[in-house]
N, C-alpha and C positions, 0 to 999 in steps of 0.2 A: 427215936427208935432204939430199943435196947439191943446190945450185941447178942448174937445167937449163941446160946450155950450148947456146945456139942456134947450130948449126954453119953454115958457109958454104953448106951444101946445103939450108938451110931452104926456099929458094924452089924446090927441085928436086922437091918432091912433085908427082907428075904423074898424069894419067889413064893407066891401064894400056895403052890403045890409042894414046896420043899418041907421036908420033915424037920422039925426042930430037934436037935440032939438032946437027949435026956440030960437034964441037969446043967445045960449050958446054953449060951447064946447061939443063934443060927449063924451060919457062915457069912463072912463079909463078901461084898461084890468083888468078883475077879475082873480086873481090867482086860479089855480085849485089844488086839492089835488091828488097826484099821489101815488099809492101803488103797490109795487111788492110783490106778495104773493107766497112763496115757489117755486120760479122760478128755473127750471132746464133746461139746454141746453147743449147737448154734441155734439161734432163733431168727430164721430168715437170713439176712445178710450180716446179722450181728453174731459174732463168735464170743460166747460167754466163757467157755473152757477150751483151751487150745493145747491139748496134749499134757494135761496136768498129771504130774507124778509127785506123790506126797504120802508119807507114812506117819501115823500117830502111834506111839508106843504104848504098851499096856499101862494103864493107870495114870497117864499124863494128861495135863490140860494143855491142849494145842489151840492157840488163837489163830484165826484167819483174819488178816488185816490187809486193807488195800483201799484204793479210791473207789468211788461209785462206778459200777459196771465192770469191776475187775474179775468177777466170777466167784467171789467168796460165798454168797448166798446160794448160787446155783450148785456149787460143790456140796454144800450142806444138804440141799434138797435132793440131790442125786443120792447121797448116802442114806437119807431118810426114806427114799423110794418114792418121793413125790415128783421127781423128774427122771426120765430115762436118758442116758447118754447116747449120742449118736455112735460113739465107739469108745472102747476102753473098758476097764473092769473096776469093780469095787469089791474088795475082799475084807472079811472080818475073821480074824484068826485063821487065815489061809483059805477060808471058804468063799467062793465066788457068789455074791448075793446080788449081782447086777440086775438079774431078772426076777428076784424074789419080791413078792408084793410087800408093800409098806407095812401091813399089819403083821407080817411074819419076820420082821427084821430084828426084833429084840433091841429096839432103840427107843429111848424116851426123848421127847422134844419139848422145849420151852420156847414160846414165841414172844415177840416184842409186845403183842397186844393182849397178853394173858390168856385169852380164849377160854375163859371159864364159862360153864353153863349158868346163865343167870337164874334159872329156876331151881338150881340145886344148891344146897348149903356147902360149906367148905368140906365137911366130912364126905358128903356124897360125890362132890367133884373129885376128890382124891381117890375115892373107891370106884369111880366109874369104869375104868378099864377092868377092874377085878369083877365087877358085875357082868360085863360083857363076856368075860371068860367063865361065868357061872360059878364063881367062888362063893362059898356059903356066906350068908349075911353076917354071921358071928365073926368069921375070919376077915371079911371086908372091913367091918367096923374096927376090929383090933388093929389091922394094918394101917388104916387111915388115922387112927388115934396115935399110933406109934410114929407115923411120918409127920403129922402135925406137931407133935412134941419135938421131933427132930429139927424142924424148921422154925421152932420158936413160937408156935401158935397153939399151945395145948388147950387153950380155953376158947378157941374160935371155931370149933367144929360145927356149931349150930348157926353160924352167921352166913348170910348170903353175900354174893359179890358186892352188891350196892352198899352193904354195911361195912365194907373194909376199904382201907386205903390202897393206893396203887402198889406200895411195897408189900402189903399183906397179901394182896391178890397174887402177886408174882411168887410169893413164897408158897402159896397154895398150888400154883401151877407147877412149881418145882417139885413139890411133894407128889403131885399127880404123875409127873413124868417118872418119878422113882418108884411108884407103887408096884409096877410089874417087875421091878428089879432088873432093868435092862443092862446089857453088857456095855452099851455106849450111850452117853448123854449128849444131846445136841442142843446148843443154846444159840438162838438166832436173835442177836441184839436184844437180849432180855431186859436190859437196864435203860435203854434209850428213852423210854417214855416216862421215866421217873425223874423227880427233881434231884439236884446235885447232891444234897446231903443224904437222901435215901439211897441214891445210886452208889455212893461211896461205901455206906454201911453194908448194903446188900452184896456188893461185889466181894467184900471181905468175907462175908458169911458163906457165899457160894463156894469160895475157894477153900474155906475151912471144912465145909461139908464134903466137897470133892476129895480132899485129902483123907478125911475120915473114912469115906466109903471105898476109896481106891478105884473109882470108876473112871474109865477112859472118857474124856470130855472134849468135845470140839466146839469152840466158842467163836461165833462170828461177831465182829464189832468193827465200827468205823472209828472208835475212840482209842487213840494210841496209848493214852494213860492206862485205860482198862487192860489193854493187851499186855503192855509191858509190866504191869504190877501184878497181874493174876497168873499169867501163863508160864508153864515150864519151858515151852518154845513158842515162837511166833513165826508164822508163815506169811510172808509178804507176797501178795499176788498183784499182777499188773497185766491187763489185757488178756486174762485167762491163763497166764503162765506163772509159774513159781519163780520169783526173783531170788529169794533166800529164805531158808528155814533154820533158825538158830535160837539159842537162849537169849532172853532180852538184852543182857549186857553185851554179848557178842554182836548182836544185831546193831546195837547203838555204837559200840566202839570199833567194830571191824566190819562195816557193811561190805557185802560182796559186789554190789553194783552201785553205779552212780544214782540210779533211781531209789534204791533203799536208803542211801546216804541222805538224800534230800527229802524223802518221804517221812522217814522216822525221825522225830525230834525236830529241832530248829537248826538250820544250817545257813551260814553266810556264804555268799559267792563273791570272792575277791579277784580282781583281775591279776593275772600273772603271765609268765612266759616260760615255756619249757626250754631247758638248756640243751636238750639232746643227749644228756648223760644220765638220765633217770632222776633228774631233780627239776625243781621249778623255782623261779624267782618271784617272790611276792612280798610286798610291803618292806622292801629293802632287806629281805632275808632270802636265803636259799635253803629249800627244804626237800627231803627225799619224797618221791612220789610212790604211793601205794598202788598195787595192781587193782584194776577195776575190770569186771567181766573176765578175770583170769589173766589179764595182760597189763604191763606197764606201758603207757603211751610212748611211742617212738617219735623221733624228729624233734623239731623246735618250732616255736611260734606262740601266739597268744592263746591262752586258755582261761577258764575260770577255776579258781582254787576253792575247794569246799572245806570250810573250817567252822567248827561248832563254836557257840558263844563262849564256852569255858576254855576254848583254845586261843582266845584273843587277850593280849595284854594291853592295858591302857594306862598311860601316865600323863598327868597334867603337865603341859609344856608350852610355854608362851610362843615357842618357835615351831610347835607342832603343826602338821598339815591337816589334822582332823578337828572337827568342831563337835562338841557335845550338844545333842538335840534334846535328850531327856534322860532322866535317871529314875527308874522305878524300884522303890524299896520293896523287897520280897522277904524280909526277915534277915537271915544270915547272908543272903545274896542280894545284890542289886544289879538289875539289868540296865546297862547303859547303851543308849542308841546314839551313834555318831555318824556324821557325814564326812566322807573323804573328798578330796579336791575334785575328783571326776564325777561326783554326784552319787557314788555308791554308798548305800547305807550299811552300817556294820553294827551288829549286836554283840555286846560283850557281857558275860556274867562274871562279876567280880565280888570278892568279899566286901560286905557292906562297910567294913572298917577301912578298906582301901579305896572306897568310892566317895568318901565324904567331900572331897574337893572337886569332884567331877559334876559341876552344876551346869545347867543349860547355858550355852554360849562360851564355855571355857575351851581354850585350845588344848589339844592333846596329841600325844604320839601313840600310834597304834602299831603293835608288832605281834606276829603270831607266836604261839608257844612252839619251840623247836622240836617238832615231831613229824612223822610222815603224814602226808595229806593225799586226798583224792583230787583229781582234776577232771574237768569235763570240757567239751568244746565251749568256747565263749558264746554267750547268748542267753536267752531266757530259759527258765526251768522247764523240764519236760512236762508234757500234759499229765494231769493227775496229781502233780506235786503241789501241796498247799503253799500258797504265797501269802505271807503275812505283811500287811501294811500297818506297822506299829504306830505310825503317826495318827492314823485314823482309828486305831484300836480294833481293827476287824480283819478277817481273813477271807481270801477268795481262793478259787482253784484255777490253776493255770490251764 
């Protein structure tokens, strides 16, 4: 699939009833501010949203990320008007739209399953909402052609869904969502049904298009790589509550809670012991402890220390207490899996140049990089946190 060329007319997508300024392109989409205020939604005994407070700023792409059942799709459906909250409010640019019908919310939505009309060609699928609003045929066709060009399908207007690939169908669905020039674009796992190569290309194209139009976009995904690579900010949800909302780098480097630390990216759990002075002893080192949930753990005793693979140093050492299990070459980085004497598995991401001697069976010395760490109570990971068994090459959910 070729990369999407964002043409000079990217800012020209307009409301069908908007007048085009003489001698110039129509105005660009103005991003809206979206607010969830104390949203609660329960389905019987299952609480999907438990007092959610979250704001999407004008023109930003905000990703909602979390384990299955965390409430991210429910939040999106409440914003779209497909679900009504039990309590709380939804505001767009300060206007309470909680009880406004879905068809009057000025939001475009793209679904995982494309949801194109099989009996309509691409042009008529894109123009469907305009036809419902009784826009003239000439303007419908002009807007549909403009949008199909915008999403990289200028020659596909006459094709029906069964004549297009999954990636092409999703581009048509995106164009249809933009046809009424909504103030907010909602994406509900739009890439999960596509193969890996198409998914990578299309996520880059969606981001380029969103930046070109300046439209506020809320993107639900279970794929951490998608969220971290596309979003201005990522909101991590857990059990219907917001754990943290921050730019991707901050979320990864400075997680606000232990759940975020373990859910986002890969994390080692190493046994350690709190000293009672705001530090922890781990792998023959003493490291300062970062606050989690707003507090630095008090007291002393056994804990698990959370350290990312790039925060682990490994050196071949015949007297070392760790044993190399495997080394996976990933280009400039090699991921080394080691066993500690107590049976704990440790993952370390090393420069491939530094990992050439770390072959399976080699004894090694493992030390953490000297920087502050998070600690959690000793024991298994929290429910919902991905647990990876690298020996089996598969992942499960705790």
